[in-house]
N, C-alpha and C positions, 0 to 999 in steps of 0.2 A: 627572394630566401628564407628561411622562416628559422629565429635565431632559436637556440636552444637554452632555458631559464639554472641550469645545473646539469653537473656532471649525472649522466645517466646511471641507473643501479641491473645490469641484467640480470644479476637475481631476483630482483623487488619481480621487475618485468615476466620475467621468469616463471617465477613462484604465479602471480598472477595468470598467465596462462596456462598454466598447470589447475590450478585453481579452478576457472571458468569450463577450461574443458572440461572434467569432474565431474560439474554443477549438468553442463548439457551434454556429461555422457558422450563426448566426442573425442578421437583416439584421433595424433597428428596428423594423418592423413585424411581424416573424414574433414580435419578444420583444413589444411589443405587443398582440397577440394573443394571447399564452400569458398576458402579468402584466392584462389586461382592465382596459388605459388605449390610449392614443391614443399614435399616433407620434409625433402632435408632442411629446407630456408626453415620451418617453423623447429628442424630439430637444433638448430644454427642459436635462432633467437632465445628459445627457453637455455640452451646452455649457457646464452654468452657469449658464445661464438662471432655472433653478429649480431651489427646495431641495426636495429628498422628504424626505416625513414620514418617521419611524420606522420602521411598517405599510409604507409603500411599499417601501421601502430590502430589510426582508427580506421584500417581493412577488416584487421584482425579482430577489432572491439565491434564492428559489424556482425561479421562475420560468426562472433561466440552469442549474438544477439545481447548485450548488455546494455543498458541505461547509460542518458546521460551520462550522469553519475561517476558510469562506471566508464567512461568515454575519458572524461580528465581525468580520473586513477590512472589508465595507463599512459596517456599523453605524459604524466609529470612524474611516472616509474622509469616512463624513457629517456625523460630528461625536457620533455618540450613543457609547454605552458599551454594550461587550459581555454579550452575551445570555447565551452557551456559556459553560459550565466545563470547563477540560481538568483532569481530575483525574489522581493518578497512579494505578496497578491496586491498591495496596495501599490505598490511603484509605479511611476506615471508610464512606465515602460510598457508594464500591462495592466493600462486602463480598458482597452478595450477587450482584452481578454477577462477583466473581472466583470464587465458591463455582460458579456456574453453569459457568464454563469451564473448571472442575477438573473437574466431569461431566465434561464432553463430550467431553474428551479421554481422559479415561481409559476412557469408553468408546469409543474408539475402540482399546483395545486390541487382537490385536498390532502395530497397523500407528503407525508412527509420527508423532506428531499435535503440531507444534505451536503456539504462540501469539504474535505477531506483531504490530510495530506498522508507521505509516506507512512508516519507515525502512527493514523487515525484520530490527531487534533480536529477538532471542527472547525474551520475556517470558516463556513459561510452556510446559515440553515433560511430555509424559508418558515413563513409565517406556521405554518403546518407541521414543520419540528417543533415550534418553539408551543406550539397548541398542543402536539403530544405528548410530551417531554413533560409538561408541567404541570399534566393529569398525574405522574410519576413519582415525579422528584421536583419536589418544590424550587430546592436550590442546591445546581449542578456545583455548585463552586464549595460547598461544604463534602463534595462526592475529590473534585479536584483544587485544591485550595491553594497547590502552590505553582501552579502552572494550567498551561490552554485546557481549555474545558478537550477535556480523550474519550474516543466516542466510547475502546474497549473499556476504561477504568469505567467510565457509569453502567458499564453492565456488569464488570464482574466485582463491583464494589460491594460489599456488603451490605452497604447504606445505598444502594443504586439499584439500578433498574434487573438486578438479580431477584430479590423480592417477589416479584409479581411474574417471572418466568415460569411458565407451567412447566415445560418441558426442557428445564434449566439444563442440564447433563447434554443433552444432545446441541443447544446451542453451543454452548462453552465449548466443547469437543472441537464441532467445526469451524468454530472463529478462531483457536488454536492451529487446529490444523493451516485453515486458511493462512494466518500471520507466519507461521511455517514454511508454506511454501511463498506464500512474498517473498521472506529472505530468501530461499534457495535458489530465485529467482533473479531477484535483483542485487544480493548480497548483502551479508550481516555486518550491523553495524550495531558500536556497545548498545548503545539509547537502547533498540528493538531489544536487546539481548537480554537486560537490566529489565525493561517493561516484560516480559514475558515470564521474569523471575517474578515480577512484585504481582505479576493475576494470578498467580499461581499459588502464590503466598497467603492471596484472601483467604486460602480455604474454600473448603468446597467444589473445588474441582479433582472430578474421579483421577486416581492415579494412570489408571492407561493414556492417559490424553496427557501428560507432563512430555510422554515423550512422543516427538509425532513417529506415526505410522505410513509411510508411502504408501505401503503395500498392501493395505487395507483397503478395500472396496468402500468408498464412499458413497453416502444415500444421495440419491437423484435430488432430492427436491426437502430440506429441512425448514421449517417455516418458525417463524419466530412466533411464539402464543404468550398472549398476554393476558392476565386474570386480576381482574381490582376492584372492589365495591360493586362487585357480582355483574361486573361484564365481563367477559372473555372474546377478545380481538384477535385475530389470525393473520399475520402480517409475511410475506413474502418479500426480497430484496431483488434488484437489478444495481448492478455498475456500472457507470460510464466512464471512460475514458477521453482525455483530448489526442486525437491521433495530429502525426508531422509536429507535433512538440518542439521547439528546437532550446528550449526555457528548461533548467532542470526542475524549477518550483511545480511547473506546467504539465510538464510529463508525469510528474509525480502525484500529479494530482488523481481522487477516484470522487467520483458524484455520485452517489448513493441514495436509490430511492426504496422507500418503504412502501410496495403495494398491498393493497385488500387481496388477502387467501379467501374469502368467502363474502355474501351476502350482504349479511351480518355487521362484518367490520366496515364495508363500503357506506353503508348506510350509517353507520356511526359516525366516521370522519367526514362526509361532506353534513350531518348532523351539528357536527364540533364548530365547522367552520361558520355552518348559515349560523348561529350563536353566536361568535365569537366577531361577525362581519358587521 
C-alpha cells in the first residue's frame, strides 16, 4: 500500500494538468485517449471531484511526456511521496554514469565537448574544450565569479565569447529561442527565468529576440563563427542525452559537441591538440 505524505491538493494537481495540457496542445479528450481513461475522469481530476491513485498520477505524467522532475511535482501535488532521486553527479550511485560520460567526451577529441545540466552549467569538459576556450577566455571565473561556469553566461557576457562571435545576432537569437523551447518542454523555474533576464540585460541582444516567437520558421542550421587573432573558426553543434535515465540529474544532462563546419577549422583543432599533447 502506498502511503501519502500530505493531504492532496486537488486544485494544484488540476492546475498542473491544465498547464501541461496547454504546453502540449492537448485537450482533455486527447489526454484521456493517451492515458487510456475517459475524458470524464480527466475532467473530474482537474476539478478535484476525483482523487487519482499514485499509478494514475504517473500515467498522466507520462501521457503528457513530462520530465522526471515534473513526475515528482505531480506526485507531491496529489499527496504522494516523490519517486525519482536527484543525485549529485559525483555521488557514488552515479559513479558508473560519470565514467561513461568521461569516456564519451574523451572520444570526441580533438573536438570541444561539454557536459551541462538543465541550466547550462558546465559540469565536465574534455581537454579540447579547455584548449579552445583558453584561446578566447583566459579566466572563465571572471565572467562567472559567483557560481558555476555557465555556458550561456560565457557566451552572452560582454567580456565573454560574444566579442569573437562573427554572427553574434544569429547565435544569440538561436540560443535564446532554444532556451525558451527547453523551458516550454520541461517546465519553467525561477532560476531559468532570472537567467534569461540576465542574458538580455547584458545588452547587445536585438529586441526581436527578447520574446520568443515559436511561429517564425527557424533556420535549418546556424553555425558558430569565431574570429580572433586573424583566425576564423566555424563550428556546428550536436546535443546528446542519456536514454532511459531514472535519476533526474542524468535525465537533464546534455552532452554538447562542437564539430568543425569546414576543413580549415578541422585542421586547426587537430593542430591545436598536437601542439599541446
